[in-house]
PDB file as gemmi writes it, atoms N, CA and C in Angstrom:
CRYST1    1.000    1.000    1.000  90.00  90.00  90.00 P 1                      
ATOM      1  N   UNK A   1     103.205  97.026  52.857  1.00  0.00           N  
ATOM      2  CA  UNK A   1     103.613  97.628  52.164  1.00  0.00           C  
ATOM      3  C   UNK A   1     104.191  99.104  53.170  1.00  0.00           C  
ATOM      4  N   UNK A   2     105.339 100.333  52.854  1.00  0.00           N  
ATOM      5  CA  UNK A   2     105.454 101.154  53.773  1.00  0.00           C  
ATOM      6  C   UNK A   2     104.897 101.989  53.564  1.00  0.00           C  
ATOM      7  N   UNK A   3     103.325 101.885  54.036  1.00  0.00           N  
ATOM      8  CA  UNK A   3     102.371 102.705  53.717  1.00  0.00           C  
ATOM      9  C   UNK A   3     103.195 104.161  54.749  1.00  0.00           C  
ATOM     10  N   UNK A   4     103.437 103.599  56.432  1.00  0.00           N  
ATOM     11  CA  UNK A   4     103.786 104.159  57.336  1.00  0.00           C  
ATOM     12  C   UNK A   4     105.049 104.875  57.299  1.00  0.00           C  
ATOM     13  N   UNK A   5     105.714 104.275  57.033  1.00  0.00           N  
ATOM     14  CA  UNK A   5     107.444 105.459  56.718  1.00  0.00           C  
ATOM     15  C   UNK A   5     107.089 105.647  55.329  1.00  0.00           C  
ATOM     16  N   UNK A   6     106.296 105.444  54.316  1.00  0.00           N  
ATOM     17  CA  UNK A   6     106.020 107.227  53.707  1.00  0.00           C  
ATOM     18  C   UNK A   6     104.885 108.108  53.695  1.00  0.00           C  
ATOM     19  N   UNK A   7     104.451 107.679  54.849  1.00  0.00           N  
ATOM     20  CA  UNK A   7     103.465 109.141  55.732  1.00  0.00           C  
ATOM     21  C   UNK A   7     104.468 109.547  56.240  1.00  0.00           C  
ATOM     22  N   UNK A   8     104.967 109.063  57.023  1.00  0.00           N  
ATOM     23  CA  UNK A   8     105.947 109.891  58.024  1.00  0.00           C  
ATOM     24  C   UNK A   8     107.362 110.650  57.457  1.00  0.00           C  
ATOM     25  N   UNK A   9     107.973 109.941  55.878  1.00  0.00           N  
ATOM     26  CA  UNK A   9     108.630 110.717  55.385  1.00  0.00           C  
ATOM     27  C   UNK A   9     107.747 112.016  54.529  1.00  0.00           C  
ATOM     28  N   UNK A  10     106.845 111.276  54.485  1.00  0.00           N  
ATOM     29  CA  UNK A  10     106.020 112.873  53.802  1.00  0.00           C  
ATOM     30  C   UNK A  10     105.721 113.829  54.314  1.00  0.00           C  
ATOM     31  N   UNK A  11     105.305 113.678  55.913  1.00  0.00           N  
ATOM     32  CA  UNK A  11     105.251 114.492  56.890  1.00  0.00           C  
ATOM     33  C   UNK A  11     105.936 115.552  57.268  1.00  0.00           C  
ATOM     34  N   UNK A  12     107.623 114.727  57.854  1.00  0.00           N  
ATOM     35  CA  UNK A  12     108.483 115.556  57.910  1.00  0.00           C  
ATOM     36  C   UNK A  12     108.697 116.399  57.022  1.00  0.00           C  
ATOM     37  N   UNK A  13     109.793 115.463  55.368  1.00  0.00           N  
ATOM     38  CA  UNK A  13     109.540 117.161  54.726  1.00  0.00           C  
ATOM     39  C   UNK A  13     108.342 118.362  54.512  1.00  0.00           C  
ATOM     40  N   UNK A  14     107.176 117.928  54.778  1.00  0.00           N  
ATOM     41  CA  UNK A  14     105.910 118.773  54.296  1.00  0.00           C  
ATOM     42  C   UNK A  14     106.119 119.862  55.848  1.00  0.00           C  
ATOM     43  N   UNK A  15     106.598 119.083  57.023  1.00  0.00           N  
ATOM     44  CA  UNK A  15     106.675 120.061  57.800  1.00  0.00           C  
ATOM     45  C   UNK A  15     108.533 120.814  58.058  1.00  0.00           C  
ATOM     46  N   UNK A  16     109.134 120.238  57.647  1.00  0.00           N  
ATOM     47  CA  UNK A  16     110.501 121.213  57.469  1.00  0.00           C  
ATOM     48  C   UNK A  16     110.236 121.968  56.255  1.00  0.00           C  
ATOM     49  N   UNK A  17     109.685 121.723  55.538  1.00  0.00           N  
ATOM     50  CA  UNK A  17     109.713 122.771  54.009  1.00  0.00           C  
ATOM     51  C   UNK A  17     108.879 124.291  54.865  1.00  0.00           C  
ATOM     52  N   UNK A  18     107.537 123.961  55.897  1.00  0.00           N  
ATOM     53  CA  UNK A  18     106.171 124.346  55.990  1.00  0.00           C  
ATOM     54  C   UNK A  18     107.250 125.602  57.590  1.00  0.00           C  
ATOM     55  N   UNK A  19     108.352 124.924  58.497  1.00  0.00           N  
ATOM     56  CA  UNK A  19     108.938 125.656  59.490  1.00  0.00           C  
ATOM     57  C   UNK A  19     110.049 126.662  58.545  1.00  0.00           C  
ATOM     58  N   UNK A  20     110.673 125.958  57.495  1.00  0.00           N  
ATOM     59  CA  UNK A  20     112.166 126.757  56.985  1.00  0.00           C  
ATOM     60  C   UNK A  20     111.471 127.396  55.978  1.00  0.00           C  
ATOM     61  N   UNK A  21     110.561 127.547  55.784  1.00  0.00           N  
ATOM     62  CA  UNK A  21     110.052 128.852  54.022  1.00  0.00           C  
ATOM     63  C   UNK A  21     110.899 130.148  54.336  1.00  0.00           C  
ATOM     64  N   UNK A  22     110.897 130.403  55.242  1.00  0.00           N  
ATOM     65  CA  UNK A  22     111.830 131.829  55.143  1.00  0.00           C  
ATOM     66  C   UNK A  22     113.024 131.909  54.884  1.00  0.00           C  
ATOM     67  N   UNK A  23     113.821 131.017  55.575  1.00  0.00           N  
ATOM     68  CA  UNK A  23     115.396 130.797  54.927  1.00  0.00           C  
ATOM     69  C   UNK A  23     114.950 129.965  53.293  1.00  0.00           C  
ATOM     70  N   UNK A  24     114.308 129.063  53.407  1.00  0.00           N  
ATOM     71  CA  UNK A  24     114.622 128.332  52.130  1.00  0.00           C  
ATOM     72  C   UNK A  24     114.582 129.427  50.833  1.00  0.00           C  
ATOM     73  N   UNK A  25     113.346 129.749  50.763  1.00  0.00           N  
ATOM     74  CA  UNK A  25     112.852 130.941  49.894  1.00  0.00           C  
ATOM     75  C   UNK A  25     114.577 132.217  49.731  1.00  0.00           C  
ATOM     76  N   UNK A  26     114.807 132.151  50.641  1.00  0.00           N  
ATOM     77  CA  UNK A  26     115.929 133.341  51.140  1.00  0.00           C  
ATOM     78  C   UNK A  26     117.426 132.589  49.832  1.00  0.00           C  
ATOM     79  N   UNK A  27     117.038 131.552  49.933  1.00  0.00           N  
ATOM     80  CA  UNK A  27     117.899 131.028  49.647  1.00  0.00           C  
ATOM     81  C   UNK A  27     118.016 130.370  48.359  1.00  0.00           C  
ATOM     82  N   UNK A  28     117.094 130.959  47.752  1.00  0.00           N  
ATOM     83  CA  UNK A  28     116.763 130.531  46.248  1.00  0.00           C  
ATOM     84  C   UNK A  28     115.653 129.604  45.773  1.00  0.00           C  
ATOM     85  N   UNK A  29     114.946 128.861  46.727  1.00  0.00           N  
ATOM     86  CA  UNK A  29     114.396 127.738  46.455  1.00  0.00           C  
ATOM     87  C   UNK A  29     113.093 127.985  46.617  1.00  0.00           C  
ATOM     88  N   UNK A  30     111.653 127.384  45.639  1.00  0.00           N  
ATOM     89  CA  UNK A  30     110.737 127.551  45.640  1.00  0.00           C  
ATOM     90  C   UNK A  30     110.150 126.844  46.899  1.00  0.00           C  
ATOM     91  N   UNK A  31     108.953 127.267  47.413  1.00  0.00           N  
ATOM     92  CA  UNK A  31     108.468 126.496  48.663  1.00  0.00           C  
ATOM     93  C   UNK A  31     107.483 125.519  47.744  1.00  0.00           C  
ATOM     94  N   UNK A  32     106.691 126.207  47.100  1.00  0.00           N  
ATOM     95  CA  UNK A  32     105.630 125.490  46.096  1.00  0.00           C  
ATOM     96  C   UNK A  32     106.199 124.427  45.038  1.00  0.00           C  
ATOM     97  N   UNK A  33     107.242 124.618  44.520  1.00  0.00           N  
ATOM     98  CA  UNK A  33     107.887 123.975  43.898  1.00  0.00           C  
ATOM     99  C   UNK A  33     108.056 122.173  44.816  1.00  0.00           C  
ATOM    100  N   UNK A  34     108.963 123.036  45.910  1.00  0.00           N  
ATOM    101  CA  UNK A  34     108.749 121.857  47.058  1.00  0.00           C  
ATOM    102  C   UNK A  34     108.126 120.899  47.679  1.00  0.00           C  
ATOM    103  N   UNK A  35     106.841 121.509  47.665  1.00  0.00           N  
ATOM    104  CA  UNK A  35     105.424 121.171  48.142  1.00  0.00           C  
ATOM    105  C   UNK A  35     105.111 120.246  47.178  1.00  0.00           C  
ATOM    106  N   UNK A  36     105.268 120.372  45.919  1.00  0.00           N  
ATOM    107  CA  UNK A  36     104.520 119.458  44.972  1.00  0.00           C  
ATOM    108  C   UNK A  36     105.297 118.877  44.509  1.00  0.00           C  
ATOM    109  N   UNK A  37     107.306 118.669  44.863  1.00  0.00           N  
ATOM    110  CA  UNK A  37     107.343 117.724  44.505  1.00  0.00           C  
ATOM    111  C   UNK A  37     107.563 116.533  45.547  1.00  0.00           C  
ATOM    112  N   UNK A  38     107.304 117.282  47.004  1.00  0.00           N  
ATOM    113  CA  UNK A  38     107.259 116.177  48.080  1.00  0.00           C  
ATOM    114  C   UNK A  38     105.888 115.142  47.530  1.00  0.00           C  
ATOM    115  N   UNK A  39     104.741 115.614  47.369  1.00  0.00           N  
ATOM    116  CA  UNK A  39     103.541 115.120  47.130  1.00  0.00           C  
ATOM    117  C   UNK A  39     103.367 114.304  45.743  1.00  0.00           C  
ATOM    118  N   UNK A  40     104.420 114.807  44.798  1.00  0.00           N  
ATOM    119  CA  UNK A  40     104.262 114.039  43.149  1.00  0.00           C  
ATOM    120  C   UNK A  40     104.981 112.632  44.262  1.00  0.00           C  
ATOM    121  N   UNK A  41     106.410 112.565  44.850  1.00  0.00           N  
ATOM    122  CA  UNK A  41     107.135 111.700  44.973  1.00  0.00           C  
ATOM    123  C   UNK A  41     106.357 110.526  46.005  1.00  0.00           C  
ATOM    124  N   UNK A  42     105.762 111.570  46.976  1.00  0.00           N  
ATOM    125  CA  UNK A  42     104.669 110.528  47.690  1.00  0.00           C  
ATOM    126  C   UNK A  42     104.109 109.640  47.065  1.00  0.00           C  
ATOM    127  N   UNK A  43     102.955 109.828  46.193  1.00  0.00           N  
ATOM    128  CA  UNK A  43     102.040 109.596  45.535  1.00  0.00           C  
ATOM    129  C   UNK A  43     102.896 108.381  44.532  1.00  0.00           C  
ATOM    130  N   UNK A  44     103.909 108.697  43.923  1.00  0.00           N  
ATOM    131  CA  UNK A  44     104.022 108.188  42.707  1.00  0.00           C  
ATOM    132  C   UNK A  44     105.087 106.798  43.598  1.00  0.00           C  
ATOM    133  N   UNK A  45     105.567 106.943  44.732  1.00  0.00           N  
ATOM    134  CA  UNK A  45     106.211 105.885  45.812  1.00  0.00           C  
ATOM    135  C   UNK A  45     105.140 105.503  46.123  1.00  0.00           C  
ATOM    136  N   UNK A  46     104.070 105.588  46.346  1.00  0.00           N  
ATOM    137  CA  UNK A  46     102.715 104.903  46.729  1.00  0.00           C  
ATOM    138  C   UNK A  46     102.412 103.397  46.193  1.00  0.00           C  
ATOM    139  N   UNK A  47     102.272 104.204  44.526  1.00  0.00           N  
ATOM    140  CA  UNK A  47     101.746 103.582  43.537  1.00  0.00           C  
ATOM    141  C   UNK A  47     103.058 102.121  43.334  1.00  0.00           C  
ATOM    142  N   UNK A  48     104.037 102.907  43.487  1.00  0.00           N  
ATOM    143  CA  UNK A  48     105.414 102.104  42.997  1.00  0.00           C  
ATOM    144  C   UNK A  48     105.614 100.870  43.975  1.00  0.00           C  
ATOM    145  N   UNK A  49     105.682 101.303  45.244  1.00  0.00           N  
ATOM    146  CA  UNK A  49     105.698 100.041  45.967  1.00  0.00           C  
ATOM    147  C   UNK A  49     104.235  99.318  46.123  1.00  0.00           C  
ATOM    148  N   UNK A  50     102.518  99.723  45.770  1.00  0.00           N  
ATOM    149  CA  UNK A  50     102.017  98.430  45.822  1.00  0.00           C  
ATOM    150  C   UNK A  50     102.489  97.725  44.438  1.00  0.00           C  
ATOM    151  N   UNK A  51     102.910  98.118  43.579  1.00  0.00           N  
ATOM    152  CA  UNK A  51     103.610  96.845  42.256  1.00  0.00           C  
ATOM    153  C   UNK A  51     104.878  96.114  43.192  1.00  0.00           C  
ATOM    154  N   UNK A  52     105.586  96.404  44.042  1.00  0.00           N  
ATOM    155  CA  UNK A  52     106.504  95.522  44.921  1.00  0.00           C  
ATOM    156  C   UNK A  52     105.736  95.036  45.367  1.00  0.00           C  
ATOM    157  N   UNK A  53     105.001  95.242  46.127  1.00  0.00           N  
ATOM    158  CA  UNK A  53     104.099  94.464  47.061  1.00  0.00           C  
ATOM    159  C   UNK A  53     103.289  93.027  46.454  1.00  0.00           C  
ATOM    160  N   UNK A  54     102.568  93.818  45.046  1.00  0.00           N  
ATOM    161  CA  UNK A  54     101.933  92.702  44.306  1.00  0.00           C  
ATOM    162  C   UNK A  54     102.726  91.273  43.670  1.00  0.00           C  
ATOM    163  N   UNK A  55     104.196  91.912  43.283  1.00  0.00           N  
ATOM    164  CA  UNK A  55     104.978  91.309  42.858  1.00  0.00           C  
ATOM    165  C   UNK A  55     105.428  89.981  43.853  1.00  0.00           C  
ATOM    166  N   UNK A  56     105.519  90.760  44.805  1.00  0.00           N  
ATOM    167  CA  UNK A  56     106.156  89.378  45.875  1.00  0.00           C  
ATOM    168  C   UNK A  56     105.261  89.079  46.358  1.00  0.00           C  
ATOM    169  N   UNK A  57     104.279  89.486  46.363  1.00  0.00           N  
ATOM    170  CA  UNK A  57     102.819  88.281  46.680  1.00  0.00           C  
ATOM    171  C   UNK A  57     102.445  87.059  45.638  1.00  0.00           C  
ATOM    172  N   UNK A  58     103.280  87.434  43.983  1.00  0.00           N  
ATOM    173  CA  UNK A  58     102.837  86.241  42.899  1.00  0.00           C  
ATOM    174  C   UNK A  58     104.371  85.478  43.567  1.00  0.00           C  
ATOM    175  N   UNK A  59     103.722  83.906  42.931  1.00  0.00           N  
ATOM    176  CA  UNK A  59     104.313  83.079  43.110  1.00  0.00           C  
ATOM    177  C   UNK A  59     105.699  82.859  42.070  1.00  0.00           C  
ATOM    178  N   UNK A  60     105.356  83.126  41.366  1.00  0.00           N  
ATOM    179  CA  UNK A  60     106.685  83.494  40.062  1.00  0.00           C  
ATOM    180  C   UNK A  60     107.825  84.712  40.867  1.00  0.00           C  
ATOM    181  N   UNK A  61     108.663  84.173  40.711  1.00  0.00           N  
ATOM    182  CA  UNK A  61     109.873  84.977  41.591  1.00  0.00           C  
ATOM    183  C   UNK A  61     110.290  85.794  40.526  1.00  0.00           C  
ATOM    184  N   UNK A  62     110.149  85.252  39.089  1.00  0.00           N  
ATOM    185  CA  UNK A  62     110.379  86.792  38.227  1.00  0.00           C  
ATOM    186  C   UNK A  62     109.770  87.516  38.339  1.00  0.00           C  
ATOM    187  N   UNK A  63     108.253  87.935  38.970  1.00  0.00           N  
ATOM    188  CA  UNK A  63     107.195  88.611  38.613  1.00  0.00           C  
ATOM    189  C   UNK A  63     107.685  89.884  39.847  1.00  0.00           C  
ATOM    190  N   UNK A  64     108.282  89.598  41.024  1.00  0.00           N  
ATOM    191  CA  UNK A  64     109.119  90.770  41.900  1.00  0.00           C  
ATOM    192  C   UNK A  64     109.787  91.329  41.181  1.00  0.00           C  
ATOM    193  N   UNK A  65     111.133  90.735  40.228  1.00  0.00           N  
ATOM    194  CA  UNK A  65     112.061  91.766  39.598  1.00  0.00           C  
ATOM    195  C   UNK A  65     110.890  92.735  39.074  1.00  0.00           C  
ATOM    196  N   UNK A  66     110.104  92.092  38.048  1.00  0.00           N  
ATOM    197  CA  UNK A  66     109.535  93.069  36.766  1.00  0.00           C  
ATOM    198  C   UNK A  66     108.730  94.169  37.251  1.00  0.00           C  
ATOM    199  N   UNK A  67     107.935  93.626  38.741  1.00  0.00           N  
ATOM    200  CA  UNK A  67     107.599  94.953  39.421  1.00  0.00           C  
ATOM    201  C   UNK A  67     109.141  95.952  40.126  1.00  0.00           C  
ATOM    202  N   UNK A  68     109.701  95.435  40.423  1.00  0.00           N  
ATOM    203  CA  UNK A  68     110.741  96.373  40.766  1.00  0.00           C  
ATOM    204  C   UNK A  68     111.162  97.145  39.534  1.00  0.00           C  
ATOM    205  N   UNK A  69     111.317  96.987  38.520  1.00  0.00           N  
ATOM    206  CA  UNK A  69     111.465  97.428  37.169  1.00  0.00           C  
ATOM    207  C   UNK A  69     110.563  98.291  36.851  1.00  0.00           C  
ATOM    208  N   UNK A  70     109.504  97.972  36.854  1.00  0.00           N  
ATOM    209  CA  UNK A  70     108.151  98.765  36.221  1.00  0.00           C  
ATOM    210  C   UNK A  70     108.283  99.566  37.349  1.00  0.00           C  
ATOM    211  N   UNK A  71     108.065  99.515  39.128  1.00  0.00           N  
ATOM    212  CA  UNK A  71     107.673 100.992  39.682  1.00  0.00           C  
ATOM    213  C   UNK A  71     109.401 101.742  39.480  1.00  0.00           C  
ATOM    214  N   UNK A  72     110.522 101.088  39.014  1.00  0.00           N  
ATOM    215  CA  UNK A  72     110.883 102.322  38.993  1.00  0.00           C  
ATOM    216  C   UNK A  72     110.946 103.270  37.697  1.00  0.00           C  
ATOM    217  N   UNK A  73     110.883 102.479  36.658  1.00  0.00           N  
ATOM    218  CA  UNK A  73     110.251 103.059  35.271  1.00  0.00           C  
ATOM    219  C   UNK A  73     109.548 104.286  35.713  1.00  0.00           C  
ATOM    220  N   UNK A  74     108.371 103.678  36.180  1.00  0.00           N  
ATOM    221  CA  UNK A  74     106.964 105.050  36.308  1.00  0.00           C  
ATOM    222  C   UNK A  74     107.486 105.733  37.386  1.00  0.00           C  
ATOM    223  N   UNK A  75     108.120 105.228  38.559  1.00  0.00           N  
ATOM    224  CA  UNK A  75     108.866 106.639  39.287  1.00  0.00           C  
ATOM    225  C   UNK A  75     109.558 107.653  38.055  1.00  0.00           C  
ATOM    226  N   UNK A  76     110.880 107.134  37.600  1.00  0.00           N  
ATOM    227  CA  UNK A  76     111.698 107.684  37.317  1.00  0.00           C  
ATOM    228  C   UNK A  76     110.909 108.406  36.183  1.00  0.00           C  
ATOM    229  N   UNK A  77     110.002 108.261  35.031  1.00  0.00           N  
ATOM    230  CA  UNK A  77     109.213 108.763  34.067  1.00  0.00           C  
ATOM    231  C   UNK A  77     107.815 109.932  34.400  1.00  0.00           C  
ATOM    232  N   UNK A  78     107.444 109.623  35.543  1.00  0.00           N  
ATOM    233  CA  UNK A  78     107.022 110.560  36.660  1.00  0.00           C  
ATOM    234  C   UNK A  78     108.013 112.207  36.935  1.00  0.00           C  
ATOM    235  N   UNK A  79     108.962 111.216  37.644  1.00  0.00           N  
ATOM    236  CA  UNK A  79     109.442 112.729  37.831  1.00  0.00           C  
ATOM    237  C   UNK A  79     110.076 113.421  36.573  1.00  0.00           C  
ATOM    238  N   UNK A  80     110.729 112.997  35.335  1.00  0.00           N  
ATOM    239  CA  UNK A  80     111.148 113.380  34.286  1.00  0.00           C  
ATOM    240  C   UNK A  80     110.215 114.466  33.813  1.00  0.00           C  
ATOM    241  N   UNK A  81     108.965 113.837  33.875  1.00  0.00           N  
ATOM    242  CA  UNK A  81     108.004 114.697  33.628  1.00  0.00           C  
ATOM    243  C   UNK A  81     107.531 116.108  33.938  1.00  0.00           C  
ATOM    244  N   UNK A  82     107.006 115.716  35.395  1.00  0.00           N  
ATOM    245  CA  UNK A  82     106.994 116.693  36.363  1.00  0.00           C  
ATOM    246  C   UNK A  82     108.150 118.005  35.535  1.00  0.00           C  
ATOM    247  N   UNK A  83     109.498 117.190  36.166  1.00  0.00           N  
ATOM    248  CA  UNK A  83     110.245 118.137  35.565  1.00  0.00           C  
ATOM    249  C   UNK A  83     110.274 119.168  34.720  1.00  0.00           C  
ATOM    250  N   UNK A  84     109.697 118.536  33.269  1.00  0.00           N  
ATOM    251  CA  UNK A  84     109.727 119.016  32.185  1.00  0.00           C  
ATOM    252  C   UNK A  84     108.794 119.941  32.174  1.00  0.00           C  
ATOM    253  N   UNK A  85     107.442 120.018  32.565  1.00  0.00           N  
ATOM    254  CA  UNK A  85     105.941 120.422  32.954  1.00  0.00           C  
ATOM    255  C   UNK A  85     106.642 121.506  33.437  1.00  0.00           C  
ATOM    256  N   UNK A  86     107.769 121.314  34.812  1.00  0.00           N  
ATOM    257  CA  UNK A  86     107.727 123.167  35.658  1.00  0.00           C  
ATOM    258  C   UNK A  86     108.877 123.527  34.827  1.00  0.00           C  
ATOM    259  N   UNK A  87     109.597 122.968  33.850  1.00  0.00           N  
ATOM    260  CA  UNK A  87     110.466 124.248  32.833  1.00  0.00           C  
ATOM    261  C   UNK A  87     109.871 124.539  32.050  1.00  0.00           C  
ATOM    262  N   UNK A  88     109.146 124.075  30.913  1.00  0.00           N  
ATOM    263  CA  UNK A  88     108.742 125.055  30.026  1.00  0.00           C  
ATOM    264  C   UNK A  88     107.358 125.098  30.261  1.00  0.00           C  
ATOM    265  N   UNK A  89     106.781 125.529  32.036  1.00  0.00           N  
ATOM    266  CA  UNK A  89     105.658 126.473  31.848  1.00  0.00           C  
ATOM    267  C   UNK A  89     106.226 127.315  33.001  1.00  0.00           C  
ATOM    268  N   UNK A  90     107.384 127.776  33.579  1.00  0.00           N  
ATOM    269  CA  UNK A  90     107.513 128.610  34.512  1.00  0.00           C  
ATOM    270  C   UNK A  90     108.556 128.999  33.687  1.00  0.00           C  
ATOM    271  N   UNK A  91     108.677 130.326  33.745  1.00  0.00           N  
ATOM    272  CA  UNK A  91     109.877 131.128  33.047  1.00  0.00           C  
ATOM    273  C   UNK A  91     111.487 131.109  34.089  1.00  0.00           C  
ATOM    274  N   UNK A  92     111.161 131.226  35.395  1.00  0.00           N  
ATOM    275  CA  UNK A  92     112.360 131.363  36.130  1.00  0.00           C  
ATOM    276  C   UNK A  92     112.329 129.988  37.370  1.00  0.00           C  
ATOM    277  N   UNK A  93     113.433 129.353  36.836  1.00  0.00           N  
ATOM    278  CA  UNK A  93     113.232 128.315  36.572  1.00  0.00           C  
ATOM    279  C   UNK A  93     114.531 128.130  38.288  1.00  0.00           C  
ATOM    280  N   UNK A  94     113.824 127.296  39.509  1.00  0.00           N  
ATOM    281  CA  UNK A  94     114.318 127.258  40.513  1.00  0.00           C  
ATOM    282  C   UNK A  94     115.111 126.387  40.119  1.00  0.00           C  
ATOM    283  N   UNK A  95     116.386 126.068  40.003  1.00  0.00           N  
ATOM    284  CA  UNK A  95     116.993 124.851  40.202  1.00  0.00           C  
ATOM    285  C   UNK A  95     117.482 123.996  41.469  1.00  0.00           C  
ATOM    286  N   UNK A  96     117.298 124.799  42.250  1.00  0.00           N  
ATOM    287  CA  UNK A  96     118.019 124.494  43.410  1.00  0.00           C  
ATOM    288  C   UNK A  96     116.531 123.696  44.101  1.00  0.00           C  
ATOM    289  N   UNK A  97     115.530 123.726  43.735  1.00  0.00           N  
ATOM    290  CA  UNK A  97     114.171 123.203  43.951  1.00  0.00           C  
ATOM    291  C   UNK A  97     113.847 121.512  43.227  1.00  0.00           C  
ATOM    292  N   UNK A  98     114.578 121.785  42.014  1.00  0.00           N  
ATOM    293  CA  UNK A  98     114.843 120.629  40.993  1.00  0.00           C  
ATOM    294  C   UNK A  98     115.539 119.874  41.649  1.00  0.00           C  
ATOM    295  N   UNK A  99     116.679 120.300  42.262  1.00  0.00           N  
ATOM    296  CA  UNK A  99     118.270 119.217  43.054  1.00  0.00           C  
ATOM    297  C   UNK A  99     117.135 118.947  44.043  1.00  0.00           C  
ATOM    298  N   UNK A 100     116.618 119.974  44.533  1.00  0.00           N  
ATOM    299  CA  UNK A 100     116.092 119.311  46.171  1.00  0.00           C  
ATOM    300  C   UNK A 100     115.252 118.238  46.097  1.00  0.00           C  
ATOM    301  N   UNK A 101     113.843 118.114  44.499  1.00  0.00           N  
ATOM    302  CA  UNK A 101     113.018 117.641  44.672  1.00  0.00           C  
ATOM    303  C   UNK A 101     113.782 116.017  44.401  1.00  0.00           C  
ATOM    304  N   UNK A 102     114.690 116.467  43.875  1.00  0.00           N  
ATOM    305  CA  UNK A 102     115.613 114.784  44.106  1.00  0.00           C  
ATOM    306  C   UNK A 102     116.185 114.345  44.777  1.00  0.00           C  
ATOM    307  N   UNK A 103     116.853 114.919  45.418  1.00  0.00           N  
ATOM    308  CA  UNK A 103     116.744 114.048  47.103  1.00  0.00           C  
ATOM    309  C   UNK A 103     115.604 113.811  47.618  1.00  0.00           C  
ATOM    310  N   UNK A 104     114.513 114.567  47.430  1.00  0.00           N  
ATOM    311  CA  UNK A 104     113.205 113.828  47.860  1.00  0.00           C  
ATOM    312  C   UNK A 104     113.050 112.001  47.191  1.00  0.00           C  
ATOM    313  N   UNK A 105     113.393 111.939  45.685  1.00  0.00           N  
ATOM    314  CA  UNK A 105     113.539 110.821  44.945  1.00  0.00           C  
ATOM    315  C   UNK A 105     114.304 109.959  45.672  1.00  0.00           C  
ATOM    316  N   UNK A 106     115.627 110.520  46.096  1.00  0.00           N  
ATOM    317  CA  UNK A 106     116.352 109.486  46.886  1.00  0.00           C  
ATOM    318  C   UNK A 106     116.044 109.106  48.048  1.00  0.00           C  
ATOM    319  N   UNK A 107     115.553 109.932  49.209  1.00  0.00           N  
ATOM    320  CA  UNK A 107     115.136 109.388  50.281  1.00  0.00           C  
ATOM    321  C   UNK A 107     113.894 108.420  49.735  1.00  0.00           C  
ATOM    322  N   UNK A 108     112.576 108.815  49.296  1.00  0.00           N  
ATOM    323  CA  UNK A 108     111.670 108.176  49.413  1.00  0.00           C  
ATOM    324  C   UNK A 108     111.721 106.324  48.859  1.00  0.00           C  
ATOM    325  N   UNK A 109     112.975 106.741  47.508  1.00  0.00           N  
ATOM    326  CA  UNK A 109     113.161 105.463  47.081  1.00  0.00           C  
ATOM    327  C   UNK A 109     113.831 104.502  47.926  1.00  0.00           C  
ATOM    328  N   UNK A 110     114.848 104.830  48.726  1.00  0.00           N  
ATOM    329  CA  UNK A 110     115.046 103.758  49.988  1.00  0.00           C  
ATOM    330  C   UNK A 110     114.380 104.028  51.101  1.00  0.00           C  
ATOM    331  N   UNK A 111     112.966 104.482  50.988  1.00  0.00           N  
ATOM    332  CA  UNK A 111     112.372 103.874  52.028  1.00  0.00           C  
ATOM    333  C   UNK A 111     111.613 102.489  51.089  1.00  0.00           C  
ATOM    334  N   UNK A 112     111.211 102.619  50.360  1.00  0.00           N  
ATOM    335  CA  UNK A 112     110.376 101.850  49.353  1.00  0.00           C  
ATOM    336  C   UNK A 112     111.401 100.552  49.091  1.00  0.00           C  
ATOM    337  N   UNK A 113     112.387 100.964  49.095  1.00  0.00           N  
ATOM    338  CA  UNK A 113     113.362  99.477  48.610  1.00  0.00           C  
ATOM    339  C   UNK A 113     113.664  99.069  49.887  1.00  0.00           C  
ATOM    340  N   UNK A 114     114.314  99.133  50.944  1.00  0.00           N  
ATOM    341  CA  UNK A 114     114.166  99.339  52.247  1.00  0.00           C  
ATOM    342  C   UNK A 114     113.049  97.957  52.286  1.00  0.00           C  
ATOM    343  N   UNK A 115     111.612  98.203  52.594  1.00  0.00           N  
ATOM    344  CA  UNK A 115     110.086  97.994  52.388  1.00  0.00           C  
ATOM    345  C   UNK A 115     110.611  96.974  51.618  1.00  0.00           C  
ATOM    346  N   UNK A 116     110.556  97.045  50.386  1.00  0.00           N  
ATOM    347  CA  UNK A 116     110.485  95.841  49.542  1.00  0.00           C  
ATOM    348  C   UNK A 116     111.285  94.319  49.837  1.00  0.00           C  
ATOM    349  N   UNK A 117     113.132  94.893  50.067  1.00  0.00           N  
ATOM    350  CA  UNK A 117     113.377  93.923  50.693  1.00  0.00           C  
ATOM    351  C   UNK A 117     112.897  93.559  52.168  1.00  0.00           C  
ATOM    352  N   UNK A 118     112.464  93.820  52.749  1.00  0.00           N  
ATOM    353  CA  UNK A 118     111.903  93.570  53.961  1.00  0.00           C  
ATOM    354  C   UNK A 118     110.608  92.702  53.423  1.00  0.00           C  
ATOM    355  N   UNK A 119     110.009  93.051  52.344  1.00  0.00           N  
ATOM    356  CA  UNK A 119     108.907  92.011  52.248  1.00  0.00           C  
ATOM    357  C   UNK A 119     108.896  90.633  51.354  1.00  0.00           C  
ATOM    358  N   UNK A 120     110.375  90.872  50.840  1.00  0.00           N  
ATOM    359  CA  UNK A 120     110.423  89.411  49.817  1.00  0.00           C  
ATOM    360  C   UNK A 120     111.473  88.803  50.881  1.00  0.00           C  
ATOM    361  N   UNK A 121     111.948  89.465  51.850  1.00  0.00           N  
ATOM    362  CA  UNK A 121     112.288  87.815  53.136  1.00  0.00           C  
ATOM    363  C   UNK A 121     111.743  87.361  53.739  1.00  0.00           C  
ATOM    364  N   UNK A 122     110.698  87.803  54.185  1.00  0.00           N  
ATOM    365  CA  UNK A 122     109.165  87.179  54.944  1.00  0.00           C  
ATOM    366  C   UNK A 122     108.459  86.464  53.945  1.00  0.00           C  
ATOM    367  N   UNK A 123     108.676  86.967  52.303  1.00  0.00           N  
ATOM    368  CA  UNK A 123     107.968  85.533  51.169  1.00  0.00           C  
ATOM    369  C   UNK A 123     108.982  84.256  51.695  1.00  0.00           C  
ATOM    370  N   UNK A 124     110.199  84.454  51.670  1.00  0.00           N  
ATOM    371  CA  UNK A 124     110.779  83.153  51.217  1.00  0.00           C  
ATOM    372  C   UNK A 124     111.317  82.905  49.894  1.00  0.00           C  
ATOM    373  N   UNK A 125     111.339  84.355  49.350  1.00  0.00           N  
ATOM    374  CA  UNK A 125     111.951  83.798  47.916  1.00  0.00           C  
ATOM    375  C   UNK A 125     113.230  84.364  47.595  1.00  0.00           C  
TER     376      UNK A 125                                                      
END                                                                             
């Protein structure tokens, strides 16, 4: 599992938000949304990576494909639900913060896919 890579990405993104919170706020980004989005993406990517790992360990080659689709569906729906909750509960929505969180989605997905490809190459499927 790409736990180390995910922890490094989580730490670096959190550190970036912390160090540049004033310039980010001045540009219209809500740092609390960025922190929450980073945390949600980290946790959901860990769950999705666990699905990939279990799928790669299975003897059935189709199990890996199902685990990839299942992990991506979980991640996609989790992000959609988080955005909907944010939009429906907060009256002044920061669109730039949502876009930044979508960038987090891309970063975590790249890390997850790279680790999944290494796992599947190592298993010989």
